C-alpha positions as CSV (number, residue, x, y, z in Angstrom):
1,G,205.6,154.1,-5.6
2,P,206.2,157.9,-4.7
3,V,203.2,159.1,-5.1
4,A,201.3,157.0,-2.5
5,S,204.4,157.9,0.1
6,W,203.6,161.3,-0.3
7,L,199.1,160.7,0.0
8,M,199.9,158.8,2.9
9,S,202.7,161.6,4.6
10,L,200.6,164.7,3.7
11,S,197.8,162.6,5.3
12,L,199.9,161.8,8.4
13,L,200.9,165.7,8.9
14,S,197.6,166.7,8.3
15,A,196.1,164.3,11.1
16,T,199.4,165.3,13.3
17,L,198.7,169.4,13.0
18,V,194.8,169.1,13.6
19,S,195.0,167.1,16.5
20,A,197.9,169.6,18.3
21,G,195.8,172.1,16.9
22,A,192.6,171.0,18.7
23,E,194.9,170.5,21.7
24,A,196.1,174.1,21.5
25,F,192.8,175.4,21.2
26,V,191.4,173.0,24.5
27,A,194.6,173.5,26.7
28,G,196.0,176.8,25.5
29,R,199.1,174.9,24.5
30,V,200.3,171.4,22.5
31,R,201.3,169.6,25.7
32,H,201.6,166.1,23.5
33,A,204.2,167.5,21.2
34,R,205.9,165.0,22.0
35,A,203.6,162.3,20.8
36,W,201.8,163.8,17.8
37,L,205.8,163.8,16.3
38,A,206.3,160.8,17.5
39,L,203.5,159.1,15.8
40,L,203.7,161.4,12.9
41,G,207.8,160.4,12.4
42,A,206.6,156.3,12.8
43,G,203.9,157.2,10.0
44,T,206.3,159.1,7.7
45,A,208.9,156.7,8.5
46,A,206.8,153.6,6.8
47,A,205.4,155.3,4.5
48,W,209.3,155.9,3.1
49,W,211.8,153.6,4.4
50,P,212.2,150.5,3.2
51,L,212.0,147.4,5.0
52,P,212.8,143.5,5.3
53,Q,211.2,141.3,2.3
54,A,209.4,139.6,4.7
55,L,207.9,143.1,6.2
56,S,207.6,144.9,2.8
57,E,203.8,144.4,2.9
58,V,202.4,144.0,6.1
59,G,204.5,146.2,8.1
60,P,204.4,149.5,6.5
61,L,200.9,149.4,5.9
62,A,200.3,148.6,9.4
63,V,202.5,150.9,11.3
64,Y,201.3,154.0,8.8
65,Q,197.6,153.0,9.5
66,G,198.2,152.6,13.5
67,S,200.1,155.6,13.9
68,F,197.2,157.3,11.8
69,L,194.5,155.6,14.0
70,L,196.7,157.0,17.3
71,L,196.6,160.6,15.8
72,L,192.5,160.2,15.5
73,G,192.3,158.5,19.0
74,L,194.2,160.1,21.4
75,P,192.1,163.7,21.2
76,L,189.1,161.5,21.8
77,L,190.7,160.5,25.4
78,W,192.3,163.4,26.1
79,L,190.2,166.4,24.7
80,R,186.5,165.5,25.5
81,P,186.8,166.0,29.3
82,P,187.9,169.6,29.0
83,L,186.1,170.0,26.3
84,R,182.7,169.2,27.8
85,Q,183.7,171.1,31.5
86,E,183.9,174.3,29.3
87,F,181.5,174.1,26.4
88,G,178.5,171.6,28.3
89,R,177.2,168.2,27.3
90,Y,177.8,168.7,23.6
91,G,181.1,170.2,23.8
92,G,182.6,167.2,22.6
93,L,180.6,167.3,19.7
94,P,183.6,168.7,16.7
95,L,185.7,165.9,18.3
96,L,183.2,163.5,15.9
97,P,185.2,163.8,12.7
98,F,188.1,162.1,14.4
99,G,185.8,159.2,15.6
100,L,184.4,158.8,12.1
101,M,187.9,158.9,10.7
102,A,189.2,156.5,13.4
103,L,186.3,154.2,12.5
104,A,187.1,153.7,8.7
105,V,191.4,153.3,9.9
106,L,190.5,150.9,12.5
107,A,188.4,149.0,9.8
108,F,191.2,148.7,7.6
109,L,193.4,147.6,10.4
110,V,191.3,144.7,11.3
111,H,190.6,143.7,7.9
112,L,194.6,144.0,7.9
113,A,195.1,141.6,10.8
114,L,192.5,139.2,9.3
115,D,193.7,138.6,5.9
116,P,197.1,140.4,5.6
117,A,197.5,139.0,1.4
118,E,194.1,140.8,0.6
119,A,194.4,143.9,2.4
120,T,197.9,144.7,1.0
121,R,196.7,143.5,-2.5
122,S,193.6,145.5,-2.5
123,F,195.2,148.9,-1.1
124,A,198.2,148.2,-4.1
125,S,195.9,147.3,-6.9
126,R,194.1,150.9,-6.2
127,S,195.2,152.7,-9.3
128,D,194.2,156.3,-7.5
129,H,197.3,155.2,-4.7
130,G,194.4,156.0,-2.2
131,A,193.5,159.2,-3.5
132,S,189.5,158.6,-2.9
133,S,190.0,158.2,0.9
134,L,190.8,161.7,0.8
135,I,187.3,162.9,-0.4
136,P,185.7,162.2,2.9
137,F,188.7,162.9,5.0
138,V,188.1,166.3,3.3
139,I,185.0,166.0,4.0
140,S,185.0,165.3,7.2
141,S,187.9,168.2,7.9
142,G,185.2,170.3,6.8
143,L,182.8,169.7,9.6
144,F,184.9,169.4,12.1
145,H,187.0,172.9,11.4
146,I,183.4,174.7,11.1
147,S,182.3,173.4,14.0
148,W,185.7,174.6,16.0
149,L,185.7,177.8,14.2
150,G,181.9,178.4,15.5
151,M,183.3,177.2,19.7
152,M,186.3,179.9,18.8
153,L,184.0,182.3,18.1
154,G,182.1,181.5,21.2
155,R,184.7,181.5,23.7
156,Q,185.2,184.8,22.4
157,V,182.5,186.3,22.8
158,V,182.3,184.8,26.6
159,R,185.7,186.5,26.9
160,A,184.6,189.7,25.9
161,H,181.6,189.0,28.0
162,S,183.3,188.7,30.7
163,A,185.9,191.0,30.2
164,A,183.1,193.6,29.9
165,R,181.2,192.2,33.4
166,I,184.2,191.5,35.4
167,D,187.0,193.7,36.9
168,N,190.1,192.4,36.1
169,L,192.1,193.5,38.9
170,T,189.5,192.1,42.3
171,G,187.2,190.0,39.7
172,V,184.0,191.9,40.8
173,L,181.9,193.3,39.1
174,R,182.7,196.8,36.7
175,R,180.8,199.3,37.9
176,G,178.4,199.3,34.5
177,A,177.6,195.8,35.2
178,F,176.8,196.2,39.4
179,E,174.3,199.0,38.5
180,T,172.3,196.8,35.3
181,E,172.6,194.0,38.1
182,C,171.2,196.0,40.8
183,E,168.1,197.5,39.0
184,A,167.5,194.2,37.7
185,L,167.4,192.4,41.5
186,L,165.7,195.7,43.4
187,A,162.8,195.4,40.0
188,L,162.6,191.7,41.4
189,A,162.2,192.3,44.9
190,R,159.6,195.4,44.3
191,R,157.5,192.2,42.5
192,L,158.6,189.6,45.4
193,G,157.9,192.4,47.8
194,Q,161.0,191.5,49.6
195,P,163.6,194.0,51.1
196,A,167.3,194.7,49.5
197,T,170.1,196.3,51.2
198,L,172.9,198.6,49.5
199,V,176.2,198.8,50.8
200,F,179.0,201.2,49.8
201,L,182.3,199.7,51.1
202,D,185.7,202.2,51.4
203,I,189.0,200.9,52.4
204,D,191.1,202.9,55.0
205,H,193.9,205.4,54.4
206,F,194.2,203.6,50.7
207,K,196.6,206.5,49.8
208,R,199.1,205.6,52.6
209,I,199.0,202.0,51.7
210,N,199.8,203.2,47.8
211,D,202.7,205.8,49.3
212,L,204.4,203.7,51.3
213,G,204.3,200.2,49.5
214,G,203.3,201.6,45.7
215,H,200.7,201.0,43.3
216,A,201.6,196.9,43.7
217,A,201.3,196.9,47.2
218,G,197.7,198.6,46.7
219,D,196.5,196.5,43.8
220,L,197.5,193.4,46.2
221,V,195.3,194.7,48.6
222,L,192.6,195.4,46.4
223,R,192.6,191.5,44.4
224,Q,192.5,190.4,48.3
225,L,189.8,192.3,49.5
226,G,187.9,191.4,46.3
227,R,188.4,188.4,46.7
228,L,187.3,188.0,50.6
229,L,184.5,189.7,49.9
230,Q,183.3,187.2,46.9
231,D,184.4,184.4,49.7
232,T,182.0,186.0,52.1
233,L,179.1,187.1,50.5
234,R,176.1,184.7,49.4
235,S,175.7,183.6,46.1
236,T,172.2,185.4,45.4
237,D,174.3,188.3,46.4
238,R,176.2,191.4,44.3
239,C,179.5,192.7,44.9
240,G,180.9,195.3,42.3
241,R,183.7,198.0,42.3
242,W,182.6,201.1,42.1
243,G,186.1,203.4,41.8
244,G,189.2,203.3,43.2
245,E,189.5,201.3,46.2
246,E,185.8,201.7,46.9
247,F,183.4,198.8,46.5
248,V,179.5,198.2,46.8
249,I,177.4,195.3,47.6
250,L,174.2,194.5,47.0
251,L,172.3,192.0,49.7
252,P,169.0,190.6,48.1
253,G,166.2,189.9,51.0
254,L,167.8,191.2,53.9
255,D,166.0,193.8,55.8
256,R,168.0,196.7,58.5
257,A,168.7,193.5,61.0
258,H,169.8,191.2,58.5
259,A,172.2,193.4,56.8
260,E,174.0,195.0,59.6
261,A,174.2,191.1,61.1
262,T,175.8,190.2,57.9
263,L,178.0,193.8,57.4
264,Q,179.2,192.9,61.1
265,R,180.1,189.3,60.1
266,L,181.8,190.9,57.0
267,T,184.4,193.3,59.6
268,Q,185.3,190.2,61.6
269,T,186.4,188.2,58.4
270,L,188.4,191.3,56.8
271,A,190.0,191.3,60.9
272,R,190.9,187.5,61.1
273,A,191.9,187.6,57.1
274,A,194.4,190.0,58.3
275,I,195.3,190.9,54.6
276,P,199.1,192.3,54.5
277,V,199.7,195.9,54.1
278,P,203.4,197.6,54.1
279,E,205.2,198.3,56.8
280,G,204.1,201.6,58.3
281,C,200.5,201.1,57.7
282,A,197.9,200.5,60.4
283,A,195.9,196.8,59.8
284,L,193.9,197.4,57.1
285,T,190.3,198.5,57.6
286,V,187.1,199.5,55.6
287,S,184.3,202.2,56.4
288,I,180.8,200.4,55.2
289,G,177.3,202.8,54.7
290,Y,174.8,201.2,53.7
291,A,171.2,201.9,53.0
292,V,167.9,199.7,52.8
293,W,164.8,199.1,50.4
294,M,161.7,197.9,52.0
295,P,158.8,196.4,50.0
296,G,156.1,199.6,49.2
297,S,159.4,202.3,49.1
298,E,159.3,204.9,45.8
299,T,163.3,205.1,46.4
300,G,165.0,203.6,43.0
301,P,168.0,202.3,42.3
302,Q,170.3,205.7,42.0
303,Q,168.5,207.1,45.3
304,L,169.6,203.8,47.2
305,M,173.0,204.6,45.9
306,A,173.3,208.4,46.9
307,Q,171.5,206.8,50.4
308,A,174.0,204.5,50.9
309,D,177.2,206.5,49.5
310,A,176.4,209.4,52.2
311,A,176.2,206.8,54.9
312,M,180.2,205.5,53.7
313,Y,181.0,209.2,54.0
314,E,179.5,210.0,57.0
315,A,181.4,207.0,58.5
316,K,184.6,208.2,57.3
317,R,183.4,211.6,59.1
318,R,183.1,209.5,62.2
319,G,186.3,208.1,62.0
320,R,186.6,204.9,59.7
321,N,186.4,201.7,60.4
322,T,182.6,202.0,61.2
323,L,179.8,201.2,60.1
324,V,176.9,203.2,59.5
325,G,172.9,202.5,58.8
326,P,170.6,204.8,57.3
327,G,168.8,206.1,60.4
328,P,167.8,205.7,63.7
329,M,167.7,201.7,65.0
330,P,164.7,200.4,67.0
331,P,164.9,200.4,70.8
332,G,168.0,198.6,72.0
333,R,170.4,199.3,69.0
334,E,172.4,201.7,67.6
335,A,173.0,203.5,64.3
336,V,176.7,203.4,64.5
337,T,178.6,200.5,65.5
338,S,182.1,201.2,65.4
339,G,185.0,198.0,64.5
């Protein structure tokens, strides 16, 4: 009767919205909208559309339950891999209600296939027109939504944390996040008795890039330089945007000689990359100053930053495209290396 048809249609609509909503959460959009609508349409038609007498008992139930099974089963196939990739080993747990409800539907379909007369008679004879089946559905849906709300909150917390730490233009650490990392890594270096090098890097003639190409050209240079720094440095190094066109780098475990060799390779990589600049600008170069913390030194993070910043300004004063260290090098080496 109409009560049973309405209940069946509402159940299908609920499953469709849950499945499509889950996909929108995972993928950012509903990628399989046509599939969800096709299953909803097929199941709803089976619940309402009159069929030939030979199929009037088994056909509608088979189509309806089959549509319901696909609406519940396809999310397990499509959504579990990206959920595990984003949330780890247990990221697929919120899909468990899909599996539990799908098992119940599958059991009915098996019963319908083995004994169609008994399955249809049992379904038709229920005085509640299938309403009692909504109770476990509501419980499962409640668990499902609690799990997904938790994952949505977790995702927003991760994004907010990332936005607070990562500069959205260059992809490197923001200044505050870098200072926190620097203090922690210098404390670790002090405890382990290992050296560390702090580097200030400033783009030469950046104002000319903005004047000739506009801020879009300047943003492009900053973005590509940030990507180059991340690709070139080690995973243990830290890179941040200090402000404007100025970057700061921490190289844990590197003394002066190794740090200078690393920075030389960095300038060579930058020259090979040939980051595009507006017509009329010289090839992109940087001025670099660095300071070294050695085991036993009483220099703190702020003092080390001041030393590296002063060395960078000295590199600017000496003509730019230059690497300036903290003081005299051992015999046979120079304190200033021009690129």
